[in-house]
C-alpha positions in Angstrom: 0.0 0.0 0.0 2.8 2.4 0.9 4.5 1.7 -2.5 1.3 2.7 -4.3 1.0 5.9 -2.4 4.6 6.7 -3.1 4.2 6.1 -6.8 1.2 8.3 -7.1 2.9 11.0 -5.1 6.0 10.8 -7.2 4.0 11.0 -10.4 2.1 14.1 -9.1 5.4 15.8 -8.1 6.9 15.1 -11.5 3.8 16.5 -13.3 3.7 19.6 -11.1 7.4 20.3 -11.6 7.1 20.0 -15.3 4.1 22.3 -15.4 6.0 24.9 -13.3 9.0 24.7 -15.5 7.1 25.0 -18.8 4.7 27.8 -17.7 5.9 31.3 -18.6 6.3 33.8 -15.8 3.5 36.3 -15.4 4.1 40.1 -15.5 1.7 42.7 -14.3 3.4 45.5 -16.2 1.4 46.8 -19.1 3.3 47.4 -22.3 2.0 49.9 -24.9 1.4 47.1 -27.4 -0.7 45.1 -24.9 -2.7 47.8 -23.1 -6.3 47.3 -22.1 -8.9 48.2 -24.6 -12.0 50.1 -23.3 -15.3 48.5 -24.2 -19.0 49.4 -23.9 -21.2 47.2 -21.7 -20.8 45.1 -18.6 -19.8 41.6 -17.6 -22.1 39.3 -15.8 -21.8 35.9 -14.1 -24.9 33.6 -14.2 -25.6 30.4 -12.4 -28.3 28.1 -13.9 -30.0 25.8 -11.4 -32.2 23.1 -13.1 -35.2 22.5 -11.0 -37.8 20.3 -12.8 -39.8 21.5 -14.6 -38.0 24.9 -14.9 -34.5 26.3 -14.8 -33.7 29.1 -12.3 -31.1 31.6 -13.4 -29.2 33.7 -10.8 -27.1 36.5 -12.4 -24.8 39.0 -10.7 
């Protein structure tokens, strides 16, 4: 049982380390080429809850 847990843990550690090495580093500095574009409108987040026979939508 211990060997199985060790194998799963080792596989997870390898996958996580490869993901961290392959991911580019993030930068919060805005460059002139990649600045934010103003848009009209708004963003909303909705949650649909299916309750037979209707579906209830909750939006923020």
